C-alpha positions in Angstrom: 0.1 -0.2 -0.1 1.6 3.4 -0.8 1.0 6.4 1.2 0.5 9.9 -0.1 3.1 12.3 0.6 2.0 15.2 2.3 3.2 18.7 1.8 2.7 21.2 3.8 0.6 23.2 1.2 -1.8 20.3 0.9 -2.0 21.0 5.1 -2.8 24.7 5.1 -5.2 23.7 2.3 -6.7 21.8 4.4 -6.8 23.6 7.3 -8.2 26.5 4.8 -11.0 24.1 3.7 -12.0 23.1 7.6 -11.4 25.6 9.6 -9.9 29.3 8.2 -10.2 30.9 11.2 -7.0 29.0 12.6 -4.7 30.5 9.8 -6.0 33.9 10.6 -4.8 33.6 14.1 -1.2 33.9 12.7 -2.5 36.5 10.4 -0.2 39.9 11.0 -3.5 41.8 10.8 -4.8 42.8 14.4 -8.4 42.9 13.0 -8.2 39.5 10.9 -6.7 37.9 14.0 -9.1 39.4 16.7 -12.3 38.3 14.6 -10.5 34.6 14.4 -10.2 34.7 17.9 -13.3 35.4 18.4 -14.6 32.2 16.4 -12.7 30.1 18.9 -13.3 31.8 22.1 -17.3 31.5 20.7 -17.1 28.0 20.6 -15.1 27.2 24.0 -17.9 29.6 25.6 -20.6 27.8 23.8 -19.0 24.3 25.3 -19.3 25.6 28.9 -22.8 27.2 28.3 -24.0 23.5 27.2 -22.4 22.1 29.8 -23.7 24.4 32.8 -25.4 21.6 34.8 -21.9 19.6 34.8 -19.8 22.6 35.7 -22.2 23.8 38.7 -20.9 22.6 41.3 -17.1 24.3 40.3 -16.1 27.8 41.3 -14.0 30.4 39.3 -10.8 28.3 39.1 -12.8 25.2 37.6 -14.8 27.3 35.5 -11.3 28.9 34.1 -9.7 25.7 34.0 -12.4 24.3 31.5 -12.5 27.2 29.1 -8.3 27.1 28.8 -8.8 23.4 27.7 -11.9 24.3 25.5 -9.2 27.2 24.1 -6.3 25.0 23.6 -5.5 24.3 20.0 -2.1 23.8 18.1 -1.4 27.7 17.6 -2.9 28.8 20.8 -1.0 28.0 24.1 -3.3 28.7 27.6 -2.1 28.9 30.7 -3.7 29.7 34.4 -2.0 31.8 37.1 1.0 33.2 35.3 2.4 36.2 36.4 2.4 39.5 34.7 2.4 41.9 37.8 0.2 39.6 39.7 -1.4 36.5 39.3 -3.7 36.5 35.9 -6.5 34.3 35.8 -5.5 33.3 31.9 -2.8 34.0 29.9 -3.3 33.3 26.1 -0.7 33.3 23.6 -0.4 32.7 19.5 3.0 32.9 18.4 4.6 31.9 14.8 8.4 32.1 13.8 7.5 35.9 13.3 5.1 37.1 15.9 4.1 36.7 19.1 0.7 37.6 20.7 0.0 37.7 24.2 -3.9 38.4 25.7 -5.0 38.2 29.2 -8.0 37.7 31.0 -9.4 38.1 34.1 -12.3 35.5 34.8 -15.1 36.7 37.8 -18.4 35.0 38.7 -20.6 37.8 38.3 -21.5 39.8 41.4 -23.1 42.7 40.0 -21.6 46.0 37.6 -19.0 46.9 40.6 -17.8 43.7 40.5 -17.1 43.6 37.0 -15.3 46.9 37.2 -13.1 45.2 39.7 -11.9 42.8 36.9 -11.3 45.6 34.2 -9.3 47.4 37.4 -7.2 44.1 38.1 -6.7 43.1 34.4 -5.1 46.7 33.5 -3.1 46.1 36.5 -1.8 42.8 34.7 -1.2 44.6 31.3 2.2 45.9 30.5 0.1 47.7 27.6 2.0 45.9 25.1 -0.3 43.1 25.0 -2.9 42.7 22.5 -6.9 42.7 23.0 -7.3 41.8 27.1 -10.8 39.8 28.5 -13.0 39.9 31.3 -15.2 36.7 31.4 -18.5 36.9 33.5 -19.1 33.5 34.5 -23.3 34.7 35.2 -24.9 31.6 37.1 -27.8 33.8 37.8 -30.9 34.0 35.5 -31.4 36.9 32.6 -27.5 37.0 31.6 -29.3 39.4 28.8 -30.2 42.0 31.1 -27.1 41.5 33.9 -24.6 41.7 31.1 -26.7 44.9 29.4 -26.7 46.5 33.1 -22.7 46.2 33.1 -22.3 47.9 29.9 -25.0 50.9 30.7 -23.0 51.3 33.9 -19.7 51.2 32.0 -20.8 54.0 29.4 -22.2 56.2 32.3 -19.1 55.7 34.7 -16.4 55.7 32.1 -14.5 53.0 35.0 -10.4 52.8 34.8 -10.5 55.9 31.9 -12.4 54.6 29.8 -12.3 56.1 26.7 -15.8 56.6 25.3 -18.7 54.3 25.2 -18.4 50.5 24.6 -19.0 49.1 20.8 -20.7 45.5 20.2 -18.5 42.5 19.7 -20.1 39.7 17.1 -21.1 37.0 19.9 -24.0 37.3 22.0 -23.8 39.0 25.4 -20.4 40.4 24.4 -19.0 44.0 24.3 -15.6 46.1 23.7 -14.2 48.9 25.8 -11.6 50.8 24.9 -9.0 52.3 28.7 -6.2 54.5 29.0 -3.4 52.4 30.2 -0.7 54.2 32.8 1.8 53.6 30.0 0.1 56.1 27.5 -1.3 53.4 25.3 -5.3 52.3 25.1 -5.7 49.3 25.9 -9.2 47.2 24.5 -10.7 44.9 26.7 -13.4 42.2 25.2 -16.2 41.5 27.7 -17.3 38.3 27.4 -20.9 37.0 29.5 -21.1 33.0 30.2 -24.1 31.8 30.9 -23.7 29.0 33.2 -27.5 29.5 35.2 -29.2 26.4 35.5 -32.9 26.2 35.6 -34.2 25.6 39.1 -31.1 26.7 40.8 
């Protein structure tokens, strides 16, 4: 039996057909990269949500561990509690031989807008200003995630916490939005706010 030879070109063609966003994760274009990462993050979040009953006993660290496992694909390195001016809940690195991107994430069990603001403050404290878009992930165990995330967003647009630059903007995924903050480095840091519906009906 003859085994056909595979080439890097054929492999890239296969990836392009089956999961084109994987190649986009290595794009030098920031907008293309963020769109591809959002797609991967969306799948990971949906995986948690469809298993909310199984994950109900988990606290913040356990849920973040599950999210990290779901995010990890060959071109994404995901770690918990790495040091960057403190212990960061989740650190995501995407790299090839020419470019390395780092994302920092702070995860919280939802407990109101003020608690969410605390997550923003922590994330900006971990950031050097060099990383790409950060993440504040809200695991919402209460009912009505739609209304709760809307309330967080409205409060952010009202209070402009942590030197928020203007009002928030939409992200493609449901219960997600984007804010921009002036970092002490002088850089404007983008933060993606991600709502994850972990409510279990009847609990």
